[in-house]
C-alpha positions as CSV (number, residue, x, y, z in Angstrom):
1,M,3.2,104.4,96.6
2,I,4.4,101.0,97.8
3,F,1.6,99.3,95.9
4,S,2.3,101.2,92.7
5,Q,6.0,100.3,92.9
6,I,5.1,96.6,93.3
7,I,2.9,96.8,90.2
8,K,5.6,98.5,88.2
9,D,8.2,95.9,89.3
10,Y,5.8,93.1,88.4
11,F,5.4,94.4,84.8
12,V,9.2,94.9,84.4
13,F,9.8,91.3,85.6
14,A,7.0,89.9,83.4
15,K,8.4,91.7,80.3
16,Y,11.9,90.4,81.0
17,A,10.6,86.9,81.6
18,L,8.6,87.0,78.3
19,F,11.6,88.2,76.4
20,S,13.9,85.5,77.9
21,L,11.3,82.9,76.9
22,V,11.2,84.1,73.3
23,I,15.0,83.9,73.1
24,F,15.0,80.4,74.6
25,L,12.4,79.1,72.2
26,G,14.1,80.7,69.3
27,S,17.3,78.8,70.1
28,C,15.4,75.5,70.1
29,I,13.6,75.9,66.8
30,E,15.4,75.4,63.4
31,P,15.4,78.6,61.4
32,P,12.7,78.5,58.8
33,F,15.0,79.6,56.0
34,K,17.9,77.2,56.5
35,D,20.2,77.2,53.4
36,P,19.5,73.8,51.8
37,F,23.0,73.9,50.2
38,A,24.9,74.7,53.4
39,D,25.9,71.1,54.2
40,I,26.5,69.9,50.6
41,D,30.0,68.7,49.8
42,H,30.5,67.8,46.1
43,L,33.5,65.7,47.2
44,E,31.5,63.8,49.8
45,L,32.6,60.5,48.3
46,G,36.3,61.6,48.1
47,N,38.8,63.3,45.9
48,P,39.5,60.6,43.2
49,S,42.9,61.9,42.1
50,E,43.9,63.8,45.3
51,A,43.7,67.0,43.2
52,Q,45.1,70.1,44.8
53,N,44.5,73.8,44.2
54,D,48.2,74.2,43.2
55,P,49.2,75.4,39.7
56,S,52.2,73.2,39.8
57,G,49.9,70.3,39.4
58,L,49.5,70.8,35.7
59,D,47.5,67.6,35.1
60,N,45.5,67.5,38.3
61,Y,44.3,71.0,39.4
62,L,41.4,71.2,41.8
63,I,38.7,73.8,41.1
64,I,35.9,74.1,43.6
65,K,32.6,75.8,42.6
66,P,29.3,76.1,44.5
67,Q,27.7,73.9,41.8
68,Y,30.4,71.2,41.3
69,T,34.0,70.3,41.9
70,L,36.5,69.2,39.3
71,S,40.1,68.1,38.5
72,Y,41.4,70.1,35.5
73,N,44.2,68.9,33.2
74,S,46.1,71.6,31.5
75,E,47.7,69.1,29.2
76,T,44.4,67.9,27.7
77,A,42.5,71.2,28.3
78,T,39.6,69.2,29.8
79,A,38.6,68.0,33.2
80,N,39.8,64.6,34.4
81,W,36.6,64.3,36.4
82,V,33.7,66.4,37.7
83,S,31.9,65.6,40.9
84,W,28.5,66.9,42.0
85,H,25.4,66.3,44.2
86,L,22.0,66.0,42.6
87,S,18.6,66.2,44.3
88,D,15.3,68.0,43.7
89,I,16.7,71.1,45.5
90,W,18.9,71.8,42.5
91,L,16.1,71.7,40.0
92,G,13.8,74.5,38.9
93,S,12.5,76.2,35.8
94,T,15.5,78.2,34.7
95,D,16.1,78.3,31.0
96,R,19.3,76.9,29.5
97,Q,21.8,79.8,29.4
98,D,24.0,78.5,26.5
99,D,26.8,80.9,27.5
100,F,29.8,78.7,26.8
101,R,32.9,80.6,27.9
102,A,36.4,80.3,29.3
103,D,36.8,79.5,33.0
104,T,38.7,82.3,34.7
105,D,39.5,79.9,37.6
106,I,42.0,78.2,35.4
107,P,45.5,79.7,36.2
108,E,46.9,82.5,34.0
109,G,49.3,81.2,31.5
110,W,47.4,78.0,30.9
111,H,45.3,77.6,27.7
112,R,41.8,78.7,28.6
113,V,39.4,77.0,26.2
114,S,36.8,79.5,24.8
115,G,33.3,78.8,23.8
116,S,34.2,78.8,20.1
117,D,37.2,76.5,20.2
118,Y,35.2,73.4,19.3
119,Q,33.8,75.1,16.2
120,G,34.1,72.9,13.1
121,S,35.6,70.0,15.0
122,G,32.7,67.6,14.5
123,F,32.4,67.2,18.3
124,D,29.7,68.4,20.6
125,R,30.6,70.6,23.6
126,G,29.6,67.8,25.9
127,H,28.8,68.6,29.6
128,L,30.1,66.5,32.4
129,C,27.9,68.1,35.0
130,P,24.7,68.6,32.9
131,S,23.0,71.9,32.3
132,A,19.7,70.4,33.3
133,D,21.0,69.3,36.7
134,R,21.4,72.9,37.6
135,T,18.1,74.8,36.8
136,L,17.3,76.4,40.2
137,D,18.6,79.8,39.0
138,A,20.4,81.3,36.1
139,E,23.8,81.5,38.0
140,D,23.7,77.8,38.7
141,N,22.8,76.9,35.1
142,S,25.4,79.3,33.7
143,S,28.1,77.7,35.7
144,T,27.7,74.4,33.7
145,F,28.7,76.2,30.5
146,L,32.2,77.0,31.7
147,M,34.5,75.2,29.3
148,S,36.3,73.4,32.2
149,N,33.1,71.4,32.5
150,I,33.0,70.6,28.8
151,V,34.7,67.8,26.8
152,P,34.8,67.0,23.0
153,Q,32.0,64.4,22.8
154,S,30.8,62.6,19.8
155,P,27.3,63.7,18.9
156,D,25.9,60.2,18.9
157,N,27.2,59.6,22.4
158,N,26.3,63.1,23.8
159,R,22.8,63.1,22.4
160,G,22.2,59.3,22.7
161,P,23.0,57.0,25.7
162,W,24.8,59.7,27.6
163,A,21.8,62.1,27.5
164,E,19.5,59.2,28.4
165,L,21.4,58.4,31.5
166,E,21.5,62.1,32.5
167,S,17.7,62.2,32.1
168,Y,17.3,59.0,34.1
169,C,19.2,60.5,37.0
170,R,16.9,63.5,37.2
171,T,13.8,61.2,37.2
172,L,15.3,59.4,40.2
173,V,15.3,62.6,42.3
174,A,12.3,64.4,40.9
175,D,9.9,63.1,43.6
176,G,12.2,64.4,46.4
177,F,12.8,61.0,48.0
178,L,16.3,60.2,46.6
179,E,19.5,62.1,46.2
180,L,22.6,61.3,44.1
181,Y,26.3,61.7,44.2
182,I,27.8,61.7,40.7
183,I,31.3,61.6,39.4
184,A,31.9,61.8,35.6
185,G,35.1,61.9,33.6
186,V,37.1,60.9,30.6
187,Y,40.2,58.9,29.7
188,G,42.2,57.8,26.7
189,K,43.0,59.7,23.6
190,G,41.2,59.7,20.2
191,G,37.5,59.8,19.5
192,Q,35.2,59.8,16.4
193,G,33.0,62.8,15.6
194,L,31.2,64.0,12.5
195,E,34.5,64.7,10.7
196,G,35.9,61.3,11.5
197,N,38.6,60.1,14.0
198,R,40.5,62.9,15.8
199,Q,43.2,62.8,18.5
200,T,42.9,66.5,19.2
201,I,41.0,69.6,18.1
202,D,41.7,73.4,18.3
203,S,45.1,73.1,16.6
204,G,46.2,70.4,19.1
205,N,45.3,72.4,22.2
206,I,42.4,70.1,23.3
207,T,42.6,66.3,23.6
208,V,39.7,64.3,22.3
209,P,39.0,61.5,24.9
210,A,38.5,57.9,23.8
211,R,36.0,57.1,26.6
212,V,33.5,58.9,28.9
213,W,32.5,57.4,32.2
214,K,30.1,58.1,35.1
215,V,29.6,56.7,38.6
216,I,26.3,57.4,40.4
217,I,25.5,56.6,44.1
218,V,21.8,56.5,44.8
219,L,20.5,56.9,48.4
220,E,17.4,58.0,50.2
221,K,17.3,61.7,50.9
222,G,18.5,62.7,54.4
223,E,21.5,64.1,56.4
224,N,24.9,62.8,57.3
225,D,25.0,61.1,53.9
226,L,28.4,59.5,54.2
227,F,27.5,57.8,57.4
228,R,24.1,56.5,56.1
229,M,25.7,54.5,53.2
230,D,25.8,50.8,53.5
231,E,26.1,47.7,51.2
232,T,22.5,48.2,50.1
233,V,23.2,51.5,48.4
234,R,22.6,51.4,44.6
235,V,25.7,52.0,42.5
236,I,25.4,52.8,38.7
237,A,28.6,52.9,36.7
238,V,29.0,53.3,32.9
239,D,31.9,53.4,30.5
240,M,31.0,54.6,27.0
241,P,33.1,54.9,23.8
242,N,33.4,58.4,22.4
243,R,32.3,57.6,18.9
244,Q,29.6,57.8,16.3
245,G,27.1,55.0,15.6
246,I,25.8,54.5,19.1
247,S,22.9,57.0,19.2
248,N,20.3,54.3,19.6
249,K,22.2,52.3,22.2
250,D,20.7,51.9,25.7
251,W,22.9,53.4,28.4
252,K,22.5,50.1,30.3
253,D,24.5,48.4,27.5
254,Y,27.6,50.2,28.9
255,Q,27.2,49.3,32.6
256,V,30.4,48.2,34.4
257,T,31.6,48.2,38.0
258,V,33.4,51.0,39.7
259,D,36.4,48.7,39.9
260,D,36.4,48.5,36.1
261,I,36.6,52.3,35.8
262,E,39.3,52.5,38.5
263,D,41.4,50.0,36.6
264,K,41.2,52.0,33.4
265,T,41.7,55.5,34.9
266,G,44.0,54.9,37.9
267,L,41.5,56.9,40.1
268,D,40.5,56.0,43.6
269,L,36.7,56.5,43.6
270,L,34.5,56.4,46.8
271,S,37.7,56.8,48.8
272,N,35.9,58.5,51.8
273,L,34.0,55.3,52.5
274,P,35.3,52.7,55.0
275,S,37.5,50.2,53.1
276,D,35.2,47.2,53.5
277,L,32.2,49.2,52.3
278,Q,34.2,50.8,49.5
279,K,35.3,47.3,48.3
280,A,31.7,46.0,48.4
281,L,30.2,48.9,46.5
282,E,32.9,49.1,43.8
283,S,32.4,45.5,42.8
284,K,28.6,45.8,42.4
285,L,27.1,45.6,39.0
286,D,23.7,47.4,38.9
287,I,20.8,45.2,37.9
288,E,17.8,47.5,38.3
């Protein structure tokens, strides 16, 4: 009897010890299905206009989505800027959804631009965060067709140098070694579309911007992105006219510094970086 009890106690102890070992090892191993988007902050570089999710801020209303973040201006019925992260984890084989529609995140009582409000205007429904930057699944791609992410853009700009720069950004991340933080926006009033110069469209509800701009931070893929940035980081900035006649222009013809864009827009870009680093990067003119 005593021998049998010893054997039984041994097996109970061994079972408990094995179970404890499995639990310990499990706590030391990174889960195999870690969400790749869990640590992504589309405002990693800062909130350029200190936008808040407060409807009293009619011209600077913060809207946060899983795919991008933006500052919305109810007076122009467009975004002031849209900020997003881009790497190969956002890219897949999803078809373009083309479901342009009003954004229900815009407060009630404001003019919610519909997918048909640009019809006959002579301007493209131009994406700030591109459709092709969000092709992992249909939901991500569909989110880019919300009209809060769309601005009246001249066809020659939208389909010319602007599109070329969008494509170039995706080639940078395609091999999986680089990731980008991108901020794009508009400023000014009055652009040129297929029907000539216009200040507004949709019976005055939507302001046509004079310029479209973009700032791109390029860094090697990794973690703790903000703390890995230094003065060697590549910075691409462009400021393009919203007009016809530029379809064959190279996007590099419109390169400027971040400082230039800040001077024109009044925004504080890259504000989450230490002041010395921010100053160094904002004065860089890309030469690659």
